[in-house]
C-alpha positions in Angstrom: -0.2 -0.2 0.2 2.8 1.8 -0.7 3.9 4.6 -3.6 6.3 2.2 -4.7 3.4 -0.6 -4.9 1.1 1.1 -6.7 4.1 3.3 -8.9 4.8 -0.8 -9.9 1.5 -2.2 -10.3 0.8 0.8 -12.6 4.2 0.5 -14.6 5.0 4.6 -13.6 8.2 5.3 -13.8 8.7 8.9 -13.3 7.6 11.1 -10.7 5.5 13.6 -12.4 1.7 12.3 -10.6 3.1 10.8 -7.5 0.9 12.9 -5.1 -2.4 11.9 -7.4 -0.9 8.4 -7.0 -0.9 8.9 -3.3 -4.2 10.6 -2.9 -5.6 7.9 -4.8 -3.9 5.3 -2.6 -5.5 7.4 0.4 -9.2 7.5 -1.1 -8.8 3.5 -1.6 -7.4 2.9 1.6 -10.6 5.1 3.3 -12.4 3.2 1.1 -11.5 -0.1 2.0 -11.6 1.0 5.7 -15.7 2.0 5.4 -15.9 -1.3 3.4 -14.4 -3.7 6.1 -16.0 -1.5 9.0 -13.0 -0.4 10.7 -9.5 0.6 10.4 -6.7 -1.5 8.7 -3.9 -0.6 10.9 -4.0 0.1 15.0 -4.8 3.4 15.5 -6.1 5.9 18.7 -9.6 6.6 18.3 -12.6 8.4 20.3 -16.4 7.5 20.6 -19.0 9.3 22.1 -21.6 7.0 23.6 -24.8 7.6 25.6 -25.0 6.4 28.9 -29.1 4.5 30.3 -27.1 2.0 32.1 -27.1 -0.7 28.9 -24.0 -1.8 27.2 -23.0 0.2 23.8 -20.4 -1.0 21.0 -18.0 1.0 20.2 -18.1 1.5 16.4 -14.7 0.6 14.9 -13.2 -3.2 15.2 -11.2 -5.4 16.4 -10.6 -3.2 19.6 -7.1 -3.9 20.9 -7.6 -1.8 24.5 -9.8 0.8 25.9 -8.4 3.3 27.6 -10.0 6.6 28.8 -13.6 6.6 30.1 -14.9 10.1 30.7 -18.0 12.0 31.3 -19.7 14.7 28.6 -21.2 17.7 29.6 -24.0 19.4 27.4 -21.3 22.2 26.7 -18.8 19.1 25.6 -16.3 19.4 28.7 -14.9 16.0 29.7 -14.5 15.0 32.5 -12.7 11.6 34.2 -15.5 8.9 35.3 -14.1 7.1 38.2 -14.2 3.2 37.4 -16.8 1.9 39.5 -19.5 4.5 37.2 -18.9 2.2 34.4 -17.9 -1.0 32.6 -16.0 -1.8 29.9 -15.1 -5.2 27.9 -13.7 -6.4 24.6 -15.8 -9.5 23.2 -14.2 -12.8 21.9 -14.6 -11.0 18.3 -12.6 -7.9 19.0 -15.8 -5.6 19.8 -15.4 -3.1 22.6 -18.2 -2.5 24.3 -18.8 0.4 27.4 -21.9 0.5 30.0 -22.4 4.1 31.8 -25.2 5.2 33.7 -27.7 6.6 32.8 -28.3 10.4 31.6 -24.2 10.5 31.3 -22.8 11.1 28.0 -19.2 9.7 27.9 -16.2 9.9 25.3 -13.9 6.8 25.3 -10.7 6.5 24.1 -9.6 3.2 22.4 -7.2 1.7 19.7 -8.7 -0.6 17.1 -7.5 -2.2 13.8 -7.2 -5.3 11.7 -3.3 -5.1 12.2 -0.5 -3.9 14.3 1.7 -1.9 11.7 1.2 -1.6 8.1 3.3 -4.9 7.6 0.4 -6.6 9.5 -2.3 -6.5 7.1 -3.5 -9.2 5.1 -2.3 -9.3 2.0 -5.8 -9.9 -0.2 -6.5 -6.4 1.8 -3.3 -4.6 0.4 -3.9 -6.2 -3.3 -7.4 -4.5 -3.2 -6.1 -1.2 -1.9 -4.1 -1.0 -4.6 -6.0 -2.6 -7.2 -8.4 0.6 -6.3 -6.0 3.0 -6.2 -4.9 1.7 -10.1 -8.8 2.0 -11.3 -9.2 5.5 -9.7 -6.0 6.6 -11.4 -6.9 4.7 -15.0 -10.4 6.0 -15.0 -9.8 9.5 -13.8 -13.1 11.6 -13.9 -15.3 9.1 -15.5 -17.9 7.6 -12.7 -17.3 3.6 -13.0 -18.1 1.3 -10.3 -14.6 -0.2 -9.0 -13.8 -3.8 -10.1 -15.5 -6.4 -8.5 -12.2 -7.9 -8.0 -11.7 -4.7 -5.5 -14.7 -6.0 -3.2 -14.4 -9.8 -3.9 -10.6 -9.3 -2.0 -12.0 -7.2 0.8 -15.5 -9.4 1.8 -13.7 -12.2 3.5 -12.4 -9.3 5.8 -16.2 -7.2 6.1 -17.5 -6.6 9.6 -21.0 -6.6 9.2 -24.1 -5.8 12.0 -27.6 -7.3 12.0 -28.2 -7.0 15.4 -28.8 -3.0 16.0 -26.2 -3.0 18.3 -27.5 -4.8 21.1 -24.9 -6.6 23.1 -25.8 -10.6 23.0 
């Protein structure tokens, strides 16, 4: 998923369009993360969830760790929440969960991503990102759908939710 890999795939030998190719790689990576349902590489994220006493699922997965949990007031000011006032969990599927008291909005800091670093991203995902970047480079401004081969490479990694977010 590097510029060099994309240029080799495209058979581009000059540096004239490096910025454009890098932008297409970034767009392809974003599309992939949207399709698979989470970051490709582990990174720090924050989420604001409603309290209400029920378990709330964090949006991105798989979750590596859950850090700070803060109460957020109506003005958006966050204050640390005492540990006995909330519960956190990471289930066997890598989904992160938070439970906070009723009438409390909480901001949660957590780390999520499919791989610990770029070298750990599965080859099928990396190949799909390069193929989509190449597709964007080739078609430029036309409104063509991405190749079916791209989503076929990503589909095994897609995380779908059909339960409405309720904790099992």
